[in-house]
C-alpha positions in Angstrom: 253.2 69.4 -81.7 252.1 69.6 -78.5 253.9 72.4 -76.1 257.3 71.2 -74.5 257.2 71.6 -70.4 260.4 72.1 -68.6 260.3 68.6 -67.1 260.9 67.5 -70.6 264.1 68.7 -70.7 267.3 68.6 -69.1 268.2 71.5 -67.1 272.0 71.7 -67.5 272.0 75.1 -65.3 271.0 72.8 -62.4 272.5 69.9 -62.7 276.2 71.6 -63.3 275.5 74.4 -61.0 278.4 73.8 -58.1 276.2 74.0 -55.2 274.1 71.4 -56.6 277.2 69.3 -57.5 278.6 69.9 -54.2 275.7 68.8 -52.1 275.1 65.3 -54.3 279.0 64.8 -53.7 279.0 65.2 -50.1 275.5 63.6 -49.7 276.8 60.5 -51.6 280.0 60.5 -49.3 277.8 60.7 -46.2 275.9 57.6 -47.1 278.6 55.8 -48.1 280.3 56.4 -44.8 277.2 55.5 -42.9 276.8 52.1 -44.7 280.6 51.2 -44.8 281.5 52.5 -41.3 278.2 51.7 -39.2 275.6 49.7 -41.3 276.9 46.8 -43.3 279.5 45.7 -40.8 277.1 45.3 -38.2 274.0 43.8 -40.5 271.8 47.3 -39.8 269.6 48.6 -42.0 267.5 51.4 -43.3 264.5 51.6 -45.5 263.9 51.4 -49.1 266.5 50.5 -51.6 269.3 50.8 -48.8 267.9 48.5 -47.0 266.5 45.8 -49.2 269.9 45.8 -51.0 271.9 45.4 -47.5 269.3 42.4 -46.7 269.9 40.8 -50.1 273.8 41.2 -49.8 273.7 39.3 -46.3 271.6 36.6 -47.9 273.8 35.9 -51.3 277.1 37.8 -50.3 276.6 39.6 -53.5 278.3 43.1 -53.1 275.7 45.8 -51.8 276.8 48.1 -54.8 275.5 45.9 -57.5 272.0 45.7 -55.5 272.1 49.5 -55.0 273.1 50.2 -58.5 270.6 47.5 -60.2 267.5 48.2 -58.0 267.8 52.2 -58.4 267.9 51.8 -62.5 264.0 51.5 -62.8 263.3 53.8 -60.1 265.2 56.2 -62.2 263.5 55.3 -65.2 260.0 56.1 -63.4 261.4 59.2 -62.1 262.0 60.0 -65.6 259.0 59.4 -66.8 256.8 61.0 -64.0 259.4 63.9 -62.4 261.3 65.1 -65.3 264.8 64.7 -67.0 266.4 66.8 -64.6 265.9 64.5 -61.6 266.9 61.6 -63.4 269.8 62.8 -64.6 270.7 64.2 -61.2 269.7 61.1 -59.4 271.8 59.1 -61.9 274.8 61.0 -60.7 273.9 60.6 -57.0 273.4 56.8 -57.5 276.8 56.5 -59.6 278.7 58.2 -56.8 277.1 55.9 -54.1 278.2 52.7 -56.0 281.8 53.9 -56.9 282.1 54.9 -53.0 280.6 51.4 -51.9 283.0 49.5 -54.3 286.1 51.4 -53.7 286.2 52.8 -50.1 287.2 50.3 -47.5 286.0 51.2 -43.9 286.3 49.2 -41.1 283.3 49.8 -38.5 283.4 53.0 -36.6 281.9 51.1 -33.2 280.6 48.2 -31.9 278.1 49.7 -29.8 274.4 48.8 -31.6 272.8 52.1 -30.1 275.6 54.4 -31.6 275.7 52.3 -34.7 271.6 52.6 -35.0 271.6 56.3 -34.2 274.7 57.8 -36.0 274.4 55.5 -39.3 271.0 56.7 -39.6 271.9 60.3 -39.1 274.7 60.0 -41.6 272.5 58.5 -44.2 269.9 60.7 -43.6 271.6 63.7 -43.8 273.2 62.5 -46.8 269.9 61.6 -48.5 268.6 65.1 -47.4 271.5 66.9 -49.1 270.8 64.7 -52.4 267.1 65.8 -52.5 267.9 69.2 -51.7 270.2 69.3 -55.1 266.9 67.9 -56.8 267.4 64.1 -56.9 267.1 61.1 -54.6 269.5 58.5 -53.5 266.7 55.9 -52.9 264.2 54.9 -55.3 261.4 54.3 -52.5 260.6 57.8 -52.8 259.9 57.5 -56.3 257.8 54.5 -55.8 255.2 56.8 -53.6 255.0 59.4 -56.2 254.3 56.6 -59.2 251.8 54.7 -57.2 250.0 57.4 -55.0 247.4 58.2 -57.5 246.7 54.8 -58.4 246.2 53.1 -54.7 245.0 56.0 -53.2 247.6 55.8 -50.2 249.8 59.2 -48.9 253.4 59.1 -50.0 254.2 58.1 -46.5 251.9 55.1 -46.3 253.5 53.7 -49.3 256.9 54.0 -48.2 255.9 52.5 -44.8 254.4 49.5 -46.5 257.6 48.8 -48.6 259.6 49.2 -45.5 257.2 47.0 -43.4 258.4 43.9 -45.9 262.1 45.0 -45.5 261.9 45.1 -41.8 260.0 41.7 -41.6 262.8 40.3 -43.6 265.7 41.4 -41.2 263.4 40.1 -38.3 263.4 37.0 -40.0 267.2 36.6 -41.3 269.1 38.6 -38.8 266.8 38.3 -35.6 264.1 40.5 -33.8 266.9 42.3 -32.1 268.9 43.9 -35.3 265.3 44.6 -36.7 264.7 46.5 -33.9 267.8 48.2 -33.8 267.1 48.7 -37.7 264.3 50.5 -37.2 266.0 53.1 -34.7 268.4 53.6 -37.7 265.3 54.5 -40.2 263.8 56.9 -37.7 267.0 58.7 -37.2 267.5 58.6 -40.8 264.1 59.9 -41.6 264.5 63.0 -39.1 267.9 63.7 -40.1 266.4 64.0 -43.9 263.3 66.2 -42.7 265.4 68.4 -41.2 268.0 68.9 -43.9 265.2 69.1 -46.6 263.1 71.5 -44.6 265.5 73.2 -42.5 264.9 75.0 -39.4 263.0 77.5 -41.5 260.5 75.2 -42.5 257.4 77.3 -43.8 254.4 77.8 -41.7 251.1 79.4 -42.3 249.8 81.5 -39.3 245.9 82.1 -39.5 245.0 85.0 -37.3 241.1 85.9 -36.4 241.2 89.4 -34.6 238.1 92.3 -33.9 241.5 94.8 -34.4 241.8 93.0 -38.3 243.1 96.4 -39.6 245.8 97.0 -37.1 247.0 93.2 -37.4 247.4 93.6 -41.1 249.1 96.9 -41.0 251.2 95.2 -38.4 252.3 92.3 -40.7 252.7 94.3 -43.9 254.4 97.7 -42.7 256.2 96.5 -39.7 257.0 93.0 -40.3 257.4 93.3 -44.0 255.1 90.1 -44.5 252.8 89.4 -47.5 249.4 88.7 -46.1 245.6 86.9 -47.7 242.5 87.8 -46.6 239.7 85.7 -46.3 236.1 86.5 -45.6 234.5 84.5 -42.9 232.0 84.1 -40.0 232.9 83.9 -36.2 230.6 82.9 -33.3 228.9 79.4 -33.5 229.4 78.9 -30.0 227.6 76.5 -27.7 224.6 77.9 -26.0 224.6 80.9 -28.9 224.9 78.9 -32.0 222.7 81.3 -33.8 225.1 84.5 -33.1 227.7 85.0 -35.6 229.5 88.0 -37.1 231.4 88.7 -40.0 235.1 88.6 -39.8 238.4 88.8 -41.8 240.5 85.6 -41.6 244.6 86.8 -41.7 246.9 84.3 -43.3 250.6 85.1 -43.5 253.3 82.3 -44.5 256.4 82.4 -42.1 259.2 80.0 -41.2 259.1 78.7 -37.6 261.8 81.3 -36.4 259.3 83.7 -36.5 256.4 82.2 -35.1 256.9 83.7 -31.6 257.5 87.3 -33.1 254.1 87.1 -34.7 252.2 85.6 -32.1 253.6 87.9 -29.4 253.0 91.0 -31.8 249.3 90.1 -32.7 248.6 89.5 -29.0 250.0 92.7 -28.1 247.3 94.5 -30.5 244.6 91.9 -29.4 244.9 90.0 -26.5 241.7 88.0 -27.4 242.8 87.2 -30.9 242.6 83.5 -31.8 245.8 82.5 -33.8 246.2 79.1 -35.0 249.1 77.8 -37.0 249.4 75.3 -39.9 252.7 73.5 -41.1 252.9 73.3 -44.7 254.7 71.1 -47.1 256.1 73.9 -49.8 255.7 77.5 -50.6 256.9 79.5 -53.4 256.4 82.7 -55.0 254.9 86.1 -53.2 257.7 88.0 -51.0 258.6 85.0 -49.0 261.5 84.7 -47.2 264.0 82.3 -48.8 265.1 79.6 -46.9 268.4 80.0 -45.6 269.1 83.9 -46.4 267.0 87.3 -46.7 265.6 87.4 -49.8 
């Protein structure tokens, strides 16, 4: 029998973790409030399963909760097969809570102002989605589509989701009119930004790359003064226009920091070497080492 990996089991410690459950509960509740209080009464849509469910609800008058639940089932199964059982369980809890909320919570439209509906509806549902993602699940199956099809068709996650949503907003323009579809795009944009902010936070990890003639002092400053972990690559510098053949060996110092620490790092490096070359790269995820944990000091 082959070795079993963590994704082959349900990690009940994660599933039943009070913080994770609270995030799922609050996230699902915010999505219900956004949909019932802003989006559905005004025929505004988000992307993904939420958007296509609202569109089909308006066309068929079947409760949106039915579409939300039914359309998410195959994606939960795909997540179970591709991502893991724990993910599938946490996603199931979130979808069930969202479905129950849509059935039993009765809200009137909070405002008739279309711009406020688009912006705050998007922020609320995006925040809810982000909280569920932080707990380890998702509220919308479109993200699972991206993971499942990326290797098969060669597009990135964002490109796959964009293609999926293009058809949804085209349907909205055809059924509700171009103006509503454009406002729905604002909703989608606001939701995406809110989700990214909740998932990554203000402390999104960033790679700082430093090339300096004072590399030993820079390394000592990063490790001894700021307590950062570093990696050093051996490289070459030079190859300038007009002096292409002139090159020297150098060390490329890399450290992973949060966005809040970038200015401090840059100022400290420039103080040591005003001619240092510093470039910054955003990274999607980083674990291990002596990284500062997001949201609190390690």
